[in-house]
PAMI-164797 format. One record per residue: residue in one letter; x negated, y negated, z negated of N, C-alpha, C in turn. Coordinates in steps of 0.001 Angstrom, whole numbers, padded with zeros to 6 digits, always signed. Layout:
% PAMI-164797
AXYZXYZXYZ...
//
This chain:
% PAMI-164797
M+002151+021777-008700+003025+020992-007810+003062+019520-008196R+002645+019219-009426+002626+017841-009942+003991+017155-009796A+005049+017911-010063+006390+017332-010028+006576+016282-011111D+005725+016314-012137+005799+015329-013214+005109+014019-012828K+004463+013996-011650+003787+012794-011168+004306+012498-009764P+005466+011840-009680+006167+011718-008385+005599+010689-007425I+004494+010017-007762+003974+008973-006886+003714+009497-005474G+003209+010728-005359+002953+011299-004038+004232+011505-003252I+005307+011872-003945+006614+012021-003286+007071+010676-002736Y+006948+009626-003546+007369+008295-003106+006592+007838-001869L+005266+008021-001911+004427+007527-000825+004649+008308+000470L+005083+009546+000356+005450+010327+001526+006882+010029+001961L+007738+009730+000986+009154+009512+001269+009418+008206+001999W+008810+007100+001534+009195+005790+002072+008973+005658+003574P+007833+006061+004130+007696+005956+005596+008712+006821+006343T+009052+007973+005759+010074+008827+006358+011420+008118+006355V+011729+007435+005258+012975+006662+005168+012976+005535+006195W+011828+004849+006357+011758+003791+007378+012186+004351+008732A+011595+005496+009082+011857+006088+010392+013310+006532+010523L+013857+007117+009464+015252+007559+009503+016194+006379+009703L+015935+005280+008990+016783+004092+009116+016712+003501+010513I+015500+003391+011053+015338+002793+012383+015934+003699+013455A+015633+005001+013359+016103+005934+014392+017623+005997+014435A+018258+005937+013261+019718+006012+013191+020376+004642+013255Q+019548+003577+013275+020043+002201+013201+020977+002032+012006G+020511+002528+010890+021283+002515+009653+021134+003857+008965L+022136+004256+008217+022071+005513+007475+022266+006699+008415P+021335+007670+008409+021492+008850+009270+022558+009797+008727E+022895+010799+009516+023845+011798+009057+023327+012467+007790W+024260+012845+006906+023870+013323+005577+023021+014586+005625H+023320+015499+006543+022545+016745+006558+021111+016491+006995I+020903+015530+007898+019543+015175+008309+018812+014483+007172L+019508+013583+006482+018900+012906+005338+018478+013916+004272F+019355+014889+003990+019031+015912+002986+017811+016724+003397V+017772+017159+004649+016646+017979+005124+015328+017232+004970F+015310+015948+005321+014060+015193+005272+013643+014870+003834V+014596+014498+002991+014243+014196+001595+013756+015468+000888A+014494+016560+001063+014071+017826+000458+012728+018273+001037G+012561+018075+002348+011301+018448+002985+010115+017667+002442V+010328+016386+002169+009270+015557+001570+008840+016130+000218V+009813+016464-000623+009512+016995-001954+008762+018315-001842V+009241+019192-000967+008637+020520-000831+007228+020432-000241M+007052+019638+000806+005741+019558+001448+004727+018826+000587R+005167+017828-000152+004230+017175-001068+003785+018166-002139S+004719+018962-002647+004385+019966-003654+003412+020992-003092A+003674+021435-001859+002777+022396-001216+001389+021793-001027G+001350+020507-000651+000065+019832-000480-000734+019766-001767C-000044+019519-002874-000722+019484-004175-001297+020854-004529V-000520+021902-004261-000968+023253-004598-002211+023633-003792I-002166+023427-002470-003311+023810-001649-004504+022895-001923N-004255+021651-002322-005341+020743-002693-006053+021255-003947D-005269+021677-004940-005878+022185-006168-006627+023486-005917Y-006100+024299-005010-006799+025544-004662-008131+025222-003982A-008119+024276-003050-009346+023908-002339-010385+023309-003276D-009923+022593-004299-010831+021884-005212-011085+022644-006514R-010708+023899-006581-010761+024634-007852-012165+024751-008427H-013190+024678-007569-014558+024816-008057-015225+023475-008371V-014570+022367-008007-015167+021048-008246-014349+020179-009184D-013057+020492-009365-012199+019652-010198-012689+019563-011636G-013347+020591-012114-013838+020577-013488-014908+019539-013735A-015581+019093-012672-016656+018109-012812-016164+016678-012658V-014866+016512-012399-014292+015181-012224-013383+014880-013409K-013625+013763-014068-012914+013430-015297-011401+013480-015126R-010889+012911-014016-009447+012805-013812-008788+014161-013582T-009538+015138-013058-008929+016409-012651-009392+017603-013483S-010136+017352-014533-010756+018453-015282-009757+019341-016022A-008520+018878-016194-007523+019673-016926-006492+020322-016003R-006730+020313-014704-005767+020910-013782-005645+022425-014018P-004474+023005-013728-004180+024395-014110-005160+025438-013588L-005658+025283-012360-006611+026253-011836-007972+026143-012516V-008312+024948-012973-009570+024747-013686-009494+025345-015089S-008362+025112-015756-008192+025586-017135-007911+027079-017217G-007537+027688-016096-007194+029105-016107-005727+029373-016392E-004955+028313-016524-003526+028446-016797-002791+029095-015620V-003336+028890-014405-002786+029471-013183-003918+030191-012454T-003638+031370-011902-004655+032109-011153-004653+031677-009691E-005737+031999-008978-005815+031672-007558-004709+032376-006777R-004433+033624-007120-003392+034379-006426-002021+033744-006642E-001755+033294-007847-000481+032643-008138-000339+031348-007334A-001435+030597-007236-001404+029336-006494-001096+029580-005017L-001767+030564-004424-001522+030873-003013-000108+031401-002799G+000400+032165-003754+001775+032660-003666+002780+031525-003718L+002531+030557-004588+003413+029400-004678+003362+028577-003399F+002170+028397-002846+002024+027657-001588+002829+028329-000478A+002715+029651-000389+003454+030387+000638+004965+030241+000449A+005414+030283-000803+006850+030153-001090+007349+028773-000696L+006571+027741-000981+006975+026373-000634+007030+026181+000882I+006070+026743+001589+006074+026648+003047+007293+027374+003619A+007649+028494+003012+008844+029232+003460+010109+028391+003272I+010194+027685+002151+011345+026802+001911+011367+025674+002939A+010189+025105+003222+010106+024039+004226+010556+024550+005593L+010209+025781+005905+010612+026369+007185+012132+026504+007266V+012752+026959+006193+014206+027079+006155+014855+025716+006377L+014289+024687+005782+014835+023334+005943+014720+022855+007383V+013536+022985+007969+013326+022435+009308+014106+023220+010362L+014441+024472+010086+015235+025260+011029+016655+024715+011191Q+017040+023787+010320+018356+023148+010443+018342+022041+011499L+017163+021729+012047+017024+020640+013006+016850+021196+014420N+016743+020298+015404+016615+020763+016792+015238+021365+017059V+015132+022082+018154+013933+022873+018427+012691+021995+018598H+012854+020814+019169+011693+019935+019355+011148+019440+018017T+012043+019187+017078+011609+018778+015743+010917+019945+015030I+011410+021150+015243+010774+022342+014663+009345+022481+015186L+009168+022271+016479+007823+022354+017061+006913+021263+016491L+007451+020066+016324+006660+018981+015732+006233+019310+014303S+007069+020051+013579+006770+020375+012177+005507+021202+012040L+005106+021895+013099+003864+022668+013047+002665+021749+012818G+002755+020539+013380+001696+019555+013146+001608+019163+011685A+002773+019013+011038+002790+018674+009612+002137+019776+008788L+002429+021028+009132+001847+022155+008408+000335+022190+008564M-000150+021991+009785-001594+022005+010032-002299+020886+009275L-001726+019688+009298-002351+018551+008629-002351+018723+007119A-001214+019168+006557-001115+019345+005107-002060+020431+004613S-002261+021471+005420-003111+022582+005012-004591+022257+005144S-004944+021426+006122-006360+021149+006381-006915+019994+005569Y-006050+019027+005204-006538+017831+004514-007416+018138+003304P-007028+019033+002380-007833+019220+001173-009266+019673+001441F-009498+020287+002594-010832+020802+002898-011703+019789+003630M-011108+018683+004106-011827+017703+004907-012904+016969+004126K-012690+016813+002822-013639+016037+002017-015008+016711+001915R-015109+017953+002348-016406+018625+002377-017184+018309+003647Y-016464+017852+004698-017090+017717+006013-017140+016294+006548T-016281+015419+006034-016220+014058+006563-015947+013065+005448H-016424+011832+005653-016118+010760+004710-014745+010148+004984L-013994+010720+005913-012698+010158+006288-011528+011099+006002P-011524+011802+004868-010362+012655+004574-009082+011841+004409Q-009229+010569+004027-008059+009714+003863-007336+009490+005200V-008077+009548+006304-007454+009415+007626-006586+010644+007916V-007087+011827+007547-006303+013051+007732-005060+013014+006842L-005221+012505+005615-004063+012356+004728-003034+011416+005340G-003509+010308+005905-002601+009360+006537-001852+009982+007704A-002565+010802+008486-001913+011495+009597-000834+012438+009085A-001117+013110+007968-000142+014039+007379+001040+013294+006773F+000764+012229+006023+001816+011494+005330+002749+010762+006300G+002285+010502+007515+003123+009803+008474+003862+010716+009435W+003621+012034+009343+004176+012927+010356+005700+013006+010301G+006281+012638+009180+007734+012586+009098+008327+011520+010009I+007526+010557+010439+008018+009476+011302+008405+010007+012680P+007487+010634+013438+007929+011182+014730+008976+012283+014575M+008900+013058+013499+009906+014099+013278+011295+013500+013087A+011385+012383+012363+012680+011742+012131+013281+011245+013438F+012453+010636+014288+012959+010161+015574+013399+011322+016457M+012617+012386+016454+012976+013544+017276+014269+014185+016777A+014444+014246+015462+015641+014868+014894+016905+014072+015215I+016777+012744+015249+017961+011887+015438+018161+011493+016899Q+017078+011100+017582+017205+010601+018952+016803+011624+020019Q+016207+012737+019558+015692+013770+020448+014618+013220+021392Q+013917+012215+020904+012756+011652+021584+011951+010857+020567V+010708+010548+020912+009872+009703+020063+009449+008499+020907P+010157+007360+020785+009806+006178+021589+008405+005682+021253W+007812+004946+022165+006420+004526+021991+006218+003704+020733W+007195+002862+020398+007021+002003+019227+007131+002775+017914A+007665+004013+017968+007653+004855+016770+006220+005200+016391W+005363+005316+017401+003939+005587+017124+003253+004352+016541I+003804+003167+016796+003281+001957+016143+003610+002005+014651V+004810+002437+014315+005166+002630+012902+004229+003664+012281Y+003957+004731+013016+003054+005784+012546+001655+005219+012285A+001158+004412+013222-000170+003817+013061-000210+002861+011876A+000882+002108+011675+000955+001198+010525+000868+001990+009227N+001595+003094+009170+001566+003927+007964+000196+004560+007766L-000460+004945+008847-001805+005514+008755-002778+004505+008147S-002730+003262+008621-003609+002213+008073-003331+001988+006593W-002054+001941+006258-001649+001722+004862-002123+002871+003971T-001969+004108+004442-002371+005267+003648-003862+005267+003377V-004660+004975+004397-006110+004917+004191-006452+003841+003171A-005744+002713+003218-005995+001631+002265-005694+002062+000840Y-004480+002584+000588-004133+002905-000794-004857+004138-001301D-005173+005093-000407-005894+006275-000885-007367+005972-001124T-007870+004891-000534-009225+004455-000866-009257+003917-002298F-008210+003191-002717-008102+002803-004130-008172+004044-005019Y-007425+005073-004620-007395+006325-005387-008781+006962-005434A-009484+006963-004299-010821+007546-004233-011836+006741-005035M-011590+005441-005187-012501+004607-005977-012508+005016-007440V-011396+005599-007901-011319+006068-009285-012346+007166-009525D-012540+008032-008536-013406+009202-008687-014765+009027-008016R-015059+007838-007517-016242+007673-006668-017530+008159-007328D-017784+007783-008547-019031+008183-009212-019121+009698-009360D-018016+010329-009752-017999+011787-009898-018169+012471-008543D-017508+011937-007518-017585+012538-006191-019001+012484-005625I-019700+011380-005840-021090+011258-005382-021953+012323-006048E-021713+012529-007326-022522+013497-008080-022313+014932-007606I-021061+015287-007247-020792+016672-006857-020817+016869-005346G-021025+015796-004587-021173+015920-003143-019891+015917-002358V-018789+015399-002940-017510+015287-002230-017460+013944-001509K-016939+013930-000300-016942+012730+000539-015593+012007+000467S-015617+010691+000717-014393+009888+000730-014670+008553+001396T-013595+007845+001753-013756+006499+002303-014322+005540+001261A-014024+005770-000007-014565+004898-001060-016088+004944-001063I-016656+006119-000822-018114+006270-000748-018629+005667+000557L-017927+005943+001652-018345+005435+002963-018334+003912+002998F-017287+003295+002466-017155+001837+002509-018109+001128+001560G-018465+001795+000459-019423+001239-000487-019021-000120-001023K-019938-001074-000989-019684-002397-001557-018688-003206-000735H-018378-002724+000467-017410-003421+001322-016001-002843+001171D-015792-002026+000140-014533-001302-000012-013304-002216-000008L-013307-003256-000815-012129-004125-000905-011908-004917+000375L-012996-005317+001026-012875-006045+002291-012216-005158+003355I-012625-003895+003410-012068-002978+004407-010621-002622+004051I-010335-002447+002764-008950-002206+002338-008069-003377+002778A-008551-004608+002551-007787-005796+002957-007559-005804+004466A-008582-005427+005235-008443-005374+006689-007401-004340+007103L-007417-003184+006457-006442-002134+006761-005020-002589+006417Q-004882-003298+005318-003569-003826+004951-003091-004854+005973C-004006-005667+006486-003642-006640+007515-003224-005941+008810V-003927-004859+009162-003561-004081+010352-002161-003512+010183M-001867-002970+009004-000535-002437+008746+000537-003504+008954L+000320-004668+008355+001305-005743+008468+001448-006225+009902A+000330-006326+010630+000380-006770+012025+001189-005793+012876L+000994-004507+012654+001728-003495+013418+003217-003525+013071L+003531-003741+011792+004944-003826+011401+005599-005097+011925I+004821-006155+012063+005334-007376+012697+005668-007100+014159L+004791-006348+014833+005033-005970+016220+006328-005160+016348V+006527-004216+015420+007743-003413+015426+008971-004298+015193G+008853-005244+014254+009962-006149+013968+010374-006960+015174H+009387-007438+015936+009696-008189+017148+010306-007280+018214Q+009754-006082+018356+010258-005153+019369+011717-004795+019128L+012102-004642+017851+013455-004231+017499+014360-005395+017135A+013826-006622+017209+014601-007825+016868+015213-007709+015477L+014392-007321+014518+014875-007158+013147+015122-008524+012514S+016037-008579+011554+016474-009849+010972+015742-010176+009676W+016168-011251+009032+015414-011850+007927+015131-010924+006737P+016004-009971+006356+015628-009120+005210+014330-008346+005452Y+014124-007922+006691+012885-007205+007025+011677-008123+006904W+011792-009348+007427+010669-010282+007366+010370-010686+005924M+011402-010810+005113+011183-011102+003692+010451-009955+003011S+010775-008717+003389+010099-007568+002784+008606-007567+003110L+008254-007943+004327+006834-008014+004686+006127-009113+003902L+006826-010217+003664+006245-011302+002874+005983-010851+001441V+006917-010101+000869+006710-009544-000474+005511-008608-000478C+005357-007822+000587+004217-006905+000683+002885-007658+000680V+002859-008818+001322+001643-009645+001298+001278-009974-000143G+002261-010362-000936+002022-010676-002343+001536-009463-003123L+002124-008303-002850+001704-007077-003541+000267-006711-003182F-000092-006863-001918-001458-006553-001487-002469-007501-002140I-002131-008784-002214-003031-009753-002863-003219-009384-004329Q-002137-009009-004980-002221-008599-006391-003131-007386-006555Q-002995-006403-005664-003826-005205-005744-005305-005538-005590L-005618-006353-004617-007021-006698-004355-007615-007519-005498W-006838-008433-006036-007334-009257-007141-007555-008420-008394S-006647-007513-008686-006754-006716-009918-007919-005735-009874T-008387-005391-008667-009472-004412-008542-010813-005053-008215R-010903-006354-008350-012122-007056-007949-013349-006580-008705D-013183-006030-009924-014320-005521-010706-014509-004020-010541R-013692-003385-009697-013753-001940-009420-013534-001100-010673D-012804-001627-011637-012483-000849-012831-011622+000359-012443R-011940+001529-012989-011235+002760-012600-009738+002658-012829Q-009351+002189-013999-007935+002119-014320-007221+001117-013426A-007882+000014-013126-007288-000996-012246-007091-000438-010837C-008066+000337-010362-007954+000947-009032-006797+001944-008995F-006633+002691-010083-005542+003656-010139-004186+002952-010141H-004091+001864-010885-002835+001107-010923-002533+000456-009571A-003585+000018-008862-003384-000544-007524-002846+000521-006578F-003377+001734-006701-002863+002851-005914-001376+003074-006201L-001013+003139-007478+000384+003371-007866+001292+002258-007366N+000780+001041-007322+001574-000121-006931+002096-000024-005505N+001475+000829-004694+001903+000949-003306+003274+001600-003158H+003738+002260-004213+005118+002746-004219+006079+001590-003954Y+005805+000426-004542+006684-000729-004367+006594-001297-002962V+005419-001178-002331+005281-001624-000944+006238-000838-000046G+006191+000495-000170+007074+001326+000641+008535+001076+000345L+008870+000917-000929+010251+000659-001343+010757-000657-000784V+009946-001694-000872+010361-003022-000417+010660-003014+001083I+009818-002342+001861+010062-002272+003312+011339-001495+003600A+011570-000406+002860+012813+000361+003021+014026-000513+002703L+013930-001338+001663+015023-002238+001310+015227-003299+002393G+014125-003786+002961+014224-004777+004032+014932-004221+005259L+014583-002993+005625+015244-002351+006755+016719-002089+006451S+017002-001633+005231+018395-001391+004835+019198-002676+004901G+018605-003773+004436+019279-005070+004481+019596-005493+005901H+018642-005259+006795+018871-005607+008200+020071-004856+008768Y+020119-003551+008539+021197-002751+009143+022534-003007+008462L+022513-003424+007216+023767-003821+006554+024313-005100+007159I+023428-006021+007502+023843-007306+008070+024464-007109+009452I+023865-006247+010269+024354-006108+011637+025504-005088+011756A+025796-004379+010646+026856-003359+010705+028222-003980+010961
//
């Protein structure tokens, strides 16, 4: 479940928080907030389990993943599948607390989370599937609170998708040499020597879409300041990875936690001002 490495929880949580804040125009009702936060933790854990199960025959050949429990034999395949099923059952109990349309939308989250780990065998764009999965809490949050998904909510979704592909490409750059050797596909391999240029373009797309959302919702200065801080964080990430050093790429990936946090703080600041 990698509960000791919460970066995945943060990266899944922050876009969900953005959507909850916007949909509720401030802090949502406590039971909805609890369901979504708990759901993020449970679904991220389930995603890690099914990812390790899917990669159980290749993780041993990758330096970063060679000590994972299924590789070492610490956990059996049957135990992993049992844990995945238990986590999905918990997620189902959580989502049943919401309206029926949100429950139906949750099926998309399950399909995306379950299929993503297997995509790297068939396409160089598994990061796009991850982005689709990591952003699915956005339409679910709007449906749970407003009982609809306005068109601009999909702009937030698209912004998060661009951002996810960007930061997960940093993550894939850490394993690029190993992945090429074992035949696993990724955007880091697809982008090749243009990796940082394309990451920068994706980050610009994310910011442009969030600017569009800010104008559509007439958001105030704390939100715009948060986007400005994000520009600085993105520049830092690109500069630190200019030599494609593995550790630098991993740290750039981790740094995106602050991007999501800063935007959440900007939105919170806006709704505090207008309250």
